[in-house]
Structures are given as C-alpha cells and as structure tokens.
C-alpha positions, 0 to 999 in steps of 0.5 A: 717425193711422193710422201715428201709431197703429201707431208711424210718423210721417207726412209729407204734403208739399204739392206747391210752389204747392199747399195749404200750400206757396208760392209763390202758383202752380202749375207743374205738373210742374216742380219735383218731381224736385228738391222731393221728392228735397229732402224725403226729404234733410230727413227723413234730417236729422231725430232722429227718423228711424229708417232707413226711409222708405216712401211711397205714393199715386196718380197726381200723387202716384204720380209724385213718389214716381219723384224720392223713388226715386232718393234711396239713403235710400228703403226702398220706394214704393206707386206708384199709378196711374203709371209712367215713361212707357216704354209709347208713349202715344196718349191725350189726357187732354182733358176731364180736363186741361183741368179739372185744370188749373182746379181744382187748385194756385194760380195764375190761372184756377182755380175753386173746384169739384170737378173731376169737375163741371168735366169736364162743361163740357168734354164737348162740348168732348172729343166734338168735339175734333181730336186725330184730325187733328193732323199728326205734325210741327207748326212748332217755335215761332219762340221755340224756333227764336231759342233753338235754331238747331240745331232748323233742320237736322235731320230733326223726329224728330231735332230734337225728339229732340234738344231733348228730350235738352237738356231733360233736362239742365237743372234745374227753375228752367230747365225752368219758363223754358223751357215758359213761353217755349215755349209763351207762358205765365205758369204750366205747367197740365196744359194746356200739359205735355199740348201738349209732345209737339208739342215733344218728340214723340209718344213723350214724354207728361207722366208723362216730365217728373216724372223726366224722362231721355233714357235709360229703362233708365239710369234704372231702374238709378237707382232705390234703393227698390223699387216697389210698382206699383199700377193698375188694369184701366180706368186709361188709363195701365195700359199704361205701367205694365205697360211700367214693371214690364218695363223695371224688371225687366228693367235696374234693379239686382237688388236693386231688379229683384227685390223689385219688385212689381205689384198691379192691381185692378178700378179706373179712374184713382184709383177703384173701376172702372166695374162696382164702383159709382163712380157710386153712391159719387160721389152718396152722397158728395155727398148724405152728406157722407161721404168715401167709401162703402162698396165691395167690397174683396174679391180679385175682379179682383185680380192679384198678381205 
C-alpha cells in the first residue's frame, strides 16, 4: 500500500516452494537465478509496465535481486545484507541455518514456530560443535566419484575448482539433481547448502550459489542495474558486502560502477544492532503482537558511500 498510494505497482514474488508458490517443497538457493530473471521478463510484458523496475529486500531476498540485476530491463536494486560471495567466508551459520531449515518454506520436517524460538534448541549444539576440527580436504562422496571420474586425478583444490566450474554450467534443475545426489537428500535445505564447501572448497559459501559464476569479475560486468548495498556493522556478511562493493566499483561497466552506492547502519542481520534495542523489540512484539516497535532510526552510526 505504501507504494500503491504513490503511484507505483508493487509485485511480491514468493520463492518456488514457499508461501503461495508451488511445489510442496522448497530447494534452498537452487531456482532463484532462473525464477527471478523470468519474473522481470514477465513484468516487461504487462500492459502497465512503464519502463522502470526497482527491487528491494534483505538477506535471502537480497540474494534473489542479483539475478534480477542481470536482466537488461532492470533499473536498480536495493540489496540488503547480501553480497556476491567475493570474500572468503570463514563463519558457519550453525544455529541459524539449522533453525532456518526447519521453519522456512514447505517440505518434510518443517515446524510451525518462529525461527528465533527454534534457534534456542540448537544453542548447545552450536557451542559444542566441531567446525574447528574440520579437515581442509575431505573425501569426495562416492556418488560424485562415480559420476565425475576426473575427480580422482587432480589435487583436491584443483578437483574442487573443476567441479565448481561444472556446477556453474548447469541449469537449475540439473543443479538440484546434483546436490540431492551428492548429499543423498530429498530436498535442498540451508543445512545442505552450508555443506557444499566440502565439495566445492571453503572459498565457495552459500551466497555464491544464488547467482553462480566461476569468474566473479565477469559476473560484475554482466550486471545491468546499479545496486544500493545496505548492510550493518554487526552483520555476519559485512566483509562480503565490502568485497562486493570493491569488485563492482572496479570491474562492472562504468555506468553501473559509478552509480553503485552503499549504506552501513548499526544493524545486525536484517535486525537492529545489538546495542539498538533488539531484545526489547522482540519482547514487545511477542507481548503486544505488534509487527515492530519504535527504535531510534536517526543517522547515528550510519555510513554512506
């Protein structure tokens, strides 16, 4: 209604397998690169299309916008708390990713609870997890060795790089089949996505899967819409947003690079920062059943480039 009152047409698109979209299960990060591009293509064919298309949203919704930005009709994006996975991601989203997989989207094993409530169930597991004991190079799954005989010969690093390049060449349906076969799962959850660095190498984290490309500078040159990058000082992906900003400014087409902007606020991931009243806000929302509570939204702590 905010946009409609100002003369804009607003389109809300549920990811495939979530909300009102078919099918009955959701494959995390798999189909977004095709679906979001197709959505923009659909918009351009509507009689009400006036030539401008902008998008906004944070986290997963931020990631979907990178696919939209590849469409030549896209005007601009406001990508919140998301990047192109340019930086080397050393953080594992242990507690968050397990609860995210259980509460978001359709499919088996989902629970009707808020993600922050389910996170508490994984707190002990998070504190005692063995991520620091992971080996740098594990064994490839037998299913992968059977399908890709070439993985037996190169060094582990070269084999993982080679496999990532093959993955980037696949369409979305083939990627879904690949992940399910490689990990022995029926649907791709956030837990499975976070397991893929064992296959592709630790430099390939979850955000690289939304718009996969084996050459990040070339990916930046393919962008057709300038992004406004929004992030927070306490966000776990802050480093990657910085790296994405630098790469776009350096390697994107000039009319994209020169119009790219970034805003950093005192936020955590999609939420007010740890010193901005987050816990008070959560308690008030649960008690009063309000969608949000008032928090200082002034320019304190903000940084605009």
